[in-house]
N, C-alpha and C positions, 0 to 999 in steps of 0.2 A: 596656383593653377589648378591643382587636384580638386580642391573644393567647389572652385568655380564650373570645372568640369561635374561636379557630383550635382551641384544645382541644377545645370542645365538637364541634366537625366531625370533626375527627380522632377521638374517642372515639365519636360515633354511627357513623362508618364501620366502625370496628374491630370495634363491636357487632355491628353487621348481618354483617360477614364470620363471627364467631365463633357468630351464631346460626345461620347455614348451615353451618358446618363442624362444631360439634355435633348439629343434626339429620342430617346425613349420617352421623355417629359412632355414633348410638343406633339408626337403622335397620341399620349395618353390623352391631352386637354384636346386636342381637336377632332378626338375619336368619341369624346363624349357626344350623345346625342341626348339633350334634356326634352323630356316628355311634355307636352302642353302645359302650360301653366297660367298664371293669372294675366290679365290684358289690362291693366289702371290706366285710366286717363293720362297720358304725356304730354309735357310740355317739353320741345326739342330747342335748346337754347344754341342758337348759330351765331356765335360773335364775328363779324366780317371786317377784313382791314386788307381794303386793295381787290384787285381782281385775281383771283387765283386761276390756275390753269384749269380749262373745263366748269371755270364756277356756275354756268347755269346748269350742266347737266349735273354738278353735283347737287345743288340744291334741287333739283326735279326729282333726281332718284327719291328724295324724301317726302316730297309731293304725293309719288306713287305707292308708298308704302302700302302693304295690307295689314293693317291694323284698324282695330273696331273707333278707337277716338283717340285724336292726339292734333297738337297744332304746333307749328312751326314760328318762333320768336325769332327774329333777323335782326340784327341792328349793327350799326358802326358808330363809334365816338365822333367823329366827324361827319357832320352832314352834307359833305360835299362827297363823301367817298364814292367812287363809281360803283365799288358793289352794291351800292344801294340802287343803282338802275337796273341791275341784273335781278335782284330780289325781287322789285317791284314788278318785271317782265314776267317772273314765274309765278307772282300772284296772279297776273293778267291773265296766263297762260292753262294755270290749274284752279278756276275758280270753285271748284268743289272742295279744296283742301283750305284749312283754316291757318291763313298765313298773316301774320302780324309784322308790322318794321317798326323799328325802334331806332332813333337818331338822338345825338347828344350826348356828353360824357354824362356818368353817374355822379352823383354830389359826392361820395366816397373818395377821397382820395387816396392815391396807392401807386406804387412803382411800376407793377405788373400791369401793362395796358391790356391784355386779355381779361384779367379779373376785372377791371375797370368795367368793362364792356360788359362781363357775366352780371355783376351787379346791377344793371340798368336792366338788362333784359330779364333776369330773375323776378326786378319787381313788376314787369308787365305779365309773366306767365300766370295762367289759368288754374293750371293744376298742381297737385301735390307732388306727384312724381316729375323731377328734371331730368334731362338727358343731353348733357354737354356735347355736343357735336361740331367740330371743327369745318371749315370752309371749304377743306381742300379732301374730304372723306366723299367717296361715292360709295352709298348703301344700294344692295340687292333688296328686293321685296319684304323679304321676310326679316330683314334685322332689327325691328324694334321689336316683332314677337319673339326673336332669341333672347333679344338683351332681356326683356320683360320676364321670360320663361324663369330665368334664374332668379327673380323673387319667389319661386315656389317654398325657396327655403325660407324660413321666418327669420332667420339667424342674419341674411345677408342685408347688409348697409348699402353697400356700391359695388357696380358690376361695372368692368370694363374688357377690353377688347384686345384680340391680336391681330394687328396689321400686316397688311400685305402692300408692297408700293408698287405702282402701276403707270404706264404711260411714259413719254419722253425718250428719245433715241439718243439723246446725248449721253456722253462718257458720264460726266456728273451724275445726268439721273439713272443709267443703269446701274451706277455703283449704289446709289441710294436704295434702289429698289432690292436689290442685292444685299445689303445690310440689312434692310427690315426685314428679310425673308428669312436671315441666317441669325445672325448675331443678336439682334433685337428680339425675335420672336423666341430662338433660343433661351436668353435671359429671364423673359418674362415666363414663360411656359416652366422653364426649371426652378425659376425662383417659387412659384405657384405649387408645382407638382412634388418637388422635393424639400422645400422650406417652410411651405405657407404663407411665405411671405409676399406681403400685397406690392406689387411692380405695377404701378399703375402708369397709363398712359395716358394722358388727357385729349386725345382726340376722340375720345367716344367714354363717357361717365355717365352711370345711371345710379340717382340716389333718389331720396325723399327730402322735400324741403325741411321737414322737421327734424330729420337726422342731422343735416347739414349744420342747422342750427345746434344741435345737441354738440358736436364736435367742435365747436368754435363759429362757423358761418365762413364767409369770404373774408373777412378781415383778418381770420388765418393766414391767410396765404395772399392779400394783397400786397404784399410787398417781397414776396419772392418768386424766384423766377420759376421754380420745380411745383407750381401749385398743384400738380395731378399727383406725384409723390408723396408729398406733405399731406395732402387731403386722406389719399390710401392710408398712411400711416397714421392719422389721426383717427380714422374709421375704425381701423384694427385697434387702436390703442384704447379706445372708447368700448369695445368688446363686440363691435359687429364684424360681421364674416365678409371678406373681400373675394367676390368673385371673377373668374376671368371666362367669359363666353368662350364657347368652341366656334361661335360664329366669326369667320375672318371677313375684318372689314378693308377694304380697298381705300387709299391714299393717293391721290393723283400728284405725282410728282411734276410733272413736265419738263422742259427744255431747261435742265439746271445744269450749271456749269461743274468743273472738278471743283473751282475754287469755292462754289457755296457748298458744295457737298462737303468740304474739309471744314468751312467755317462753322457749318450748322452742327457738326458733330465736335469741333473742339469746343463748342459753347455747351453741347451735352456732356462731354467730358469733365469739364469744368463746374458744371452743376451736380454731377455725380460725385466727384472728388469732394466738393463743399457737402454733401448730404452723407455720406458715411465714407470716412478715409480708408478704412481697413477692406469694404466691399470694393471699393475703386481700385486697391493694390492687387484683390483678390482677381480682378479681372484679368491678369495676365495671365493666369491659367484657364480663362473661357474658351481660347484658341491656340492651337498646338504649332502652328505655321511658324511663328516666331522663334520658339523651342529648336523647331526641326531645323530652322534655319543655322540657327548658333550651333547646333552639334555639328550640321554637314562641314560648318565654317572649321570648327576646331578639326574635325577629320582631315580637311584639306592642310591644317596646318601641321599634321602629324599627330596627333592625338589618337591612342587606342584607348578608349574606356573598356574598364574589365579586361584588358588584354586581348580583347576579340580582334581579328582581322578587319582591314578597311573595307574588302567585299563583303564580310557579314554586315557591317554596320550600313554600309550601301544598301542592302538587302531589308534591313530592318526600316531605315528611315525609308524608303520606298513605300513600303507597305503600310508604315504609319499615315504618308500623305495620301495613299489610296483610300485608306478606311477613312480619312477625313472627306475627302473627294466623294466617295458614295454617301457618305451624310450628309453631306451639303446638296448633293442631286437629290436625295430622298426628301429632304426638310423642304426646299425649294417646291418642288412638285407638291409637297404636300400643302405647304402655304399658299401658294400663289395658281396652284392647279394644273401647269405644266413645268416639264422639267428644265434646266438650264443646257442653253446650248455650250458647245466646246469654247468658244469665245468666254460665255459668261463665267465657265469653271477658269479659266486662265484670270479672268479679271477677279475671280473670288480670291484666288492666290495673290493677286498685287494687292487686292483690298486690306486681305488679312494682315499683310504686311505693312502695308501705307498707316492702317488705322493706331498701330501702336505707337508711329512717330506722332500722332494727332493726341493718344494717349499722354505721351509725354508731357508733350505740350501744354495739356491740360492740367497735368501735374505742377506746372511752373508759374502759369498766368492766372490772373485773376481779373484781366478786363474781359467784357463781355460786349459782343455788337449784337444788337437783337432789333430789329423792326426801325432801323434808321437812328437808334438811340444808344448811348455808349453808357454802362454801369461798370460799377466794381461789384464782384460777387464775394458775398462773405459766408460764414458758418452757416449751415440749414437753407443754402441759396438765396439767403437776404441780400437784395439788390439795394447798391447806393448810387444814386445818378451822377454822370460825370459831363461834362459840357461837351457837347458834339462839334466835331469840326464844321466851320463856316460853310466850308465848300465841298464837295467830294465829287470824284467824276463819276459820270453817270454806271459805269461798270461796277463801281465799287458801292453804288448806292443799292445796285440791284444784288448784288453779293451778301447786303445785310438783311436783306429780306427771307435768306435762306431758310 
């Protein structure tokens, strides 16, 4: 019992230290202001699959980019995909923008449907520099300039972004947006600033076609779930620098249910466990709420660590919760530009406790549901296809697209 209590105390202390370190890391990354850099012609690859919330405005935000020369290459595997109609409407509404629409599956087979789509899109791309951009992101007009500015360092082979969730008034959408602005943003910035470790999120990746070929090309990631992470580590292993842009990119969440939020992050947890088990275990130290809750529970059961009275421990736990809350307030404000409401602060506490239940499930499960397909996930996030059930309720199908 004493050993377990000592573990909780050490865990809580380490988690609070990491709260402060990742807070400073995030502020450091977002505080960087790259000077004007190169503006090479860009091919923006937009893989489409169904109509994402706000899809028209998402695509239109790229047609409005303030950048000298670029093209949008949009496409879907299914020629009947309704997202193609939206892309064609954007093409008609922005005749000045170079927008190309590609349909049909790539000849190269693979388990990852996004990568299959990207293989086809890249084959039609005109320029050497490619920027992969998911269909649910919405960019400010200076996004392309900010990404390209990182190429001023000749060592840079891959550039990625910090994400901010926006849109959606449902509980699941708000949980998703808060998780992106706190846990995900802290992790990405902390890995970059503290460890110089590539933690790439595939919604925004800029690279040269020739450099991608040097590290193995899309064939390297055609059968894995975490194509972004694997590509980031491959670029790093090949001697390239993986840069993190200070430009925060918005991802439009839409009216997501709580079940969709949980399924999405269960998939992400399973993926991270298969990529690096040690780092996955270390995630227990990235948020202190679990440890503080365990400490409060032990006090309620009569434990008195270090011989201090209960009132003293209550004050210490309260101070720790206040530190974490103030940090989250400042982090959310820095990432999305506005502080969280009182309700959102309460949601953050709930989310931080609930996410570790998802973390535990991710540590035990190998079955992944993604885009209507069912896979087993193995080491390196490699996918093995499983037969999908013949029929699913409409709500279940929607949850799988989370």
